[in-house]
C-alpha positions in Angstrom: -18.6 -8.2 -34.5 -16.1 -5.8 -36.1 -12.6 -5.6 -34.6 -13.1 -2.0 -33.5 -16.3 -2.9 -31.6 -14.5 -5.8 -29.9 -11.6 -3.6 -29.0 -13.8 -1.0 -27.4 -15.4 -3.8 -25.2 -11.9 -5.1 -24.3 -10.9 -1.6 -23.3 -14.0 -1.3 -21.1 -13.2 -4.6 -19.5 -9.7 -3.6 -18.6 -10.9 -0.3 -17.1 -13.5 -2.2 -15.0 -11.4 -5.1 -13.9 -7.9 -3.6 -14.0 -6.5 -6.8 -15.6 -7.5 -9.2 -18.4 -6.0 -12.4 -19.7 -5.6 -13.6 -23.3 -7.3 -16.9 -22.5 -10.4 -15.2 -20.9 -10.8 -12.8 -23.8 -10.5 -15.6 -26.4 -13.2 -17.6 -24.7 -15.4 -14.5 -24.1 -15.4 -13.4 -27.7 -14.9 -16.8 -29.3 -11.8 -15.8 -31.1 -8.2 -17.1 -31.3 -5.4 -16.1 -28.9 -3.6 -14.6 -31.9 -6.6 -12.3 -32.6 -6.7 -11.3 -29.0 -3.0 -10.4 -29.0 -3.5 -8.3 -32.1 -6.4 -6.5 -30.4 -4.3 -5.9 -27.3 -1.4 -4.6 -29.4 -3.7 -2.2 -31.1 -5.1 -1.0 -27.8 -1.7 -0.5 -26.4 -0.6 1.6 -29.3 -3.8 3.7 -28.7 -2.7 4.0 -25.0 -5.8 2.3 -23.8 -4.0 -0.4 -21.8 -0.6 -1.9 -21.0 0.4 -5.3 -22.4 1.8 -7.7 -19.8 2.7 -11.4 -19.9 -0.5 -13.4 -20.6 -2.8 -10.4 -21.0 -3.0 -6.7 -20.2 -3.6 -4.3 -17.4 -5.1 -0.8 -17.0 -2.8 2.1 -17.5 -3.2 3.1 -13.9 -1.9 -0.4 -12.8 1.5 0.2 -14.4 4.5 -0.2 -12.1 5.4 3.5 -12.0 1.8 4.7 -11.8 1.3 6.6 -8.5 -1.7 8.9 -7.8 -1.0 12.0 -5.8 -1.8 12.2 -2.1 -4.8 14.5 -2.9 -6.2 11.9 -5.3 -5.8 9.0 -2.9 -7.4 10.9 0.0 -10.8 10.7 -1.7 -10.6 6.9 -2.6 -11.8 3.9 -0.7 -12.5 6.0 2.5 -14.7 3.4 4.2 -12.2 0.6 3.7 -9.3 2.7 5.0 -11.3 3.8 8.0 -12.0 0.2 8.9 -8.4 -0.8 8.5 -7.3 2.2 10.7 -9.8 1.1 13.4 -8.3 -2.4 13.4 -4.8 -0.9 13.6 -5.7 1.3 16.5 -6.4 -1.8 18.5 -2.7 -2.8 18.2 -1.4 0.4 19.7 0.7 -0.6 22.7 -0.9 -0.2 26.1 2.1 0.3 28.3 4.0 2.9 30.3 6.2 3.7 27.3 5.0 2.6 23.8 6.4 3.7 20.5 5.2 3.3 16.9 6.1 4.4 13.4 3.5 5.8 11.1 4.6 5.5 7.5 3.5 8.1 4.9 0.2 7.2 3.2 -3.5 7.8 3.3 -4.4 4.7 5.3 -1.8 5.5 7.9 -3.2 9.0 7.9 -6.6 7.6 8.8 -4.9 5.9 11.8 -3.4 9.3 12.6 -6.9 10.8 12.7 -7.8 8.3 15.4 -4.6 8.9 17.3 -5.3 12.6 17.3 -7.9 11.8 19.9 -5.7 9.4 21.9 -5.4 9.7 25.6 -3.3 7.7 28.0 -5.2 4.5 29.2 -3.7 5.1 32.6 -2.1 8.1 34.3 1.6 8.3 33.3 1.3 6.1 30.2 3.3 7.5 27.2 3.1 7.0 23.5 5.8 8.1 21.1 4.8 8.4 17.4 7.6 8.6 14.8 6.6 9.6 11.3 8.1 10.7 8.0 4.7 12.1 6.8 4.0 15.9 7.0 0.2 15.5 7.0 0.4 13.0 9.9 2.8 15.2 11.9 0.4 18.1 11.5 -2.6 16.0 12.6 -0.8 14.8 15.7 0.9 18.0 16.7 -2.1 19.3 18.6 -2.4 16.2 20.8 -0.2 17.0 23.8 -0.6 13.5 25.2 1.5 12.1 22.3 5.2 12.5 22.0 5.8 13.3 18.4 9.1 12.6 16.6 9.3 13.9 13.0 12.1 12.3 10.9 14.2 14.8 9.0 15.1 14.8 5.3 13.9 16.0 2.0 10.1 16.3 1.3 8.8 14.4 -1.7 6.1 16.6 -3.1 3.8 13.9 -4.6 3.3 12.1 -1.3 4.4 14.7 1.3 6.8 12.0 2.7 10.2 12.9 4.2 12.9 10.8 2.4 16.6 10.5 1.9 19.8 9.1 3.3 19.4 11.1 6.5 15.9 9.8 7.1 17.2 6.2 6.7 20.1 6.9 9.0 17.8 8.1 11.7 15.6 5.0 11.4 18.7 2.8 11.8 19.2 4.2 15.3 15.6 3.5 16.4 13.9 0.4 17.7 10.1 1.2 18.0 7.6 -1.4 19.1 5.5 -1.3 15.9 5.9 0.1 12.4 2.6 0.7 10.5 3.6 0.7 6.9 1.6 1.2 3.7 2.1 -0.4 0.3 1.0 0.1 -3.3 1.2 -3.6 -4.0 1.1 -6.8 -1.9 2.0 -9.8 -4.1 2.5 -13.5 -3.4 6.0 -13.6 -5.1 7.1 -9.9 -5.2 6.2 -9.0 -1.7 5.4 -5.4 -0.7 6.1 -2.7 -3.3 5.9 0.9 -4.1 6.6 2.9 -7.3 9.4 5.2 -6.0 12.8 3.8 -5.2 13.7 6.6 -2.7 10.5 6.1 -0.7 11.0 2.3 -0.9 14.3 2.7 0.8 12.7 4.6 3.7 10.0 1.9 4.0 12.6 -0.8 4.1 14.4 1.0 6.9 11.1 1.2 8.8 10.5 -2.5 8.4 14.0 -3.3 9.6 13.9 -1.0 12.6 10.7 -2.2 14.3 10.1 -5.1 16.6 6.8 -5.7 14.9 5.7 -4.7 11.4 2.0 -4.2 10.5 1.1 -3.6 6.8 -2.0 -1.6 6.1 -3.3 -2.2 2.6 -6.8 -2.1 1.3 -7.9 -4.9 -1.0 -7.2 -2.9 -4.2 -3.5 -3.3 -3.4 -3.7 -7.1 -3.1 -2.1 -9.2 -5.9 -0.6 -6.1 -7.3 3.0 -5.3 -7.9 4.7 -1.9 -8.5 8.2 -1.1 -9.5 10.2 -1.5 -6.2 10.0 -4.2 -3.6 10.7 -2.9 -0.2 9.9 -6.0 1.9 9.2 -9.7 1.5 6.1 -11.1 3.0 8.2 -12.8 5.6 9.4 -9.4 6.8 5.9 -8.4 8.1 4.0 -9.8 11.0 0.5 -8.7 10.3 -1.5 -7.6 7.2 -4.6 -5.6 7.9 -6.9 -5.3 4.9 -10.6 -5.1 4.1 -11.3 -8.3 2.2 -9.9 -11.8 2.1 -6.9 -12.2 -0.1 -6.9 -14.5 -3.1 -6.1 -18.1 -2.7 -2.6 -17.7 -4.0 -1.8 -14.7 -1.8 -3.5 -16.3 1.2 -1.3 -19.3 0.8 1.9 -17.2 0.5 1.0 -15.2 3.6 0.3 -18.4 5.6 3.6 -19.8 4.5 5.4 -16.7 5.6 3.5 -16.9 9.0 1.8 -13.5 8.4 -1.3 -12.9 10.5 -4.2 -11.5 8.3 -6.7 -9.3 9.9 -9.9 -8.5 7.8 -11.3 -5.2 8.9 
C-alpha cells in the first residue's frame, strides 16, 4: 500500500471515530510507530487532523472547536430529548421550587418540556433562572413559571448571557438545582467548555446551586475542551444517553456522582 493510500484511510478513520492512537494504527496497517507518526504529521500539515499525545483527533475535537447554536440544534436530537425527559423528573415538586437552566441545546430541550409545565398542586410555584435567550423566549409564554433572566452581554455564537455582572447576580442566588451543559466530561479534566467567559458563568452556576445536574450526551463523554469549569466532585448527577467508559465510570463513582442513563 502506498503512503498516500494509507493516509487517506487514516484520515477516514479519524473522521469516523474522532480519535486514533499510534499503537492501533501500527497494528492495523502492520507498520512501525515511526511510520504512523510520519503519516500523522503529514495529515496534520494537510489540515486533516490534529496531533495529540499518543495519536490524533479530528479537527472538530480540538479544544477551541465550538459549533454554533444553530448547528448543534440539529444534532443528536433523540439523545437530547431523552436526557431532557430524565431531567424533567428532577424538577422540584414543592410550594416554591427554583432551578437554573444553563445555555445549551440539551437544556433547551428541557425548556421545551417546561414550556408546558403546570403546577402539580394549586399554589405551587417554579422559578426558572436562565442566561440563555432561546430558553427565556421559550418559557416567556408559560404564565405558570416565574422567569428570571440574568443580565449581561450576549455571546453571539451561543446566545448565552455572560460577563462579570452575570456572575455577580449568580453569587447572590441559591437555587435548588442547576442544570448545566458541557462540551466535555473527562475523568481527569472534569467538565469543560471552549470559551473562558462562558466557563466562568458555568462555574458560578455550579457554586450557586444546592444540587448540580450535568446534562451531556455521550458524544461529550471522555472529551476535554479548553477550559475546565467544574471538577467531577462538583456535580451531583450526570444525565447522559449511554454508559460511560470504564475509566470515566470509575472516576464518577469515586466522586460520588449519580449517573442516569436516559
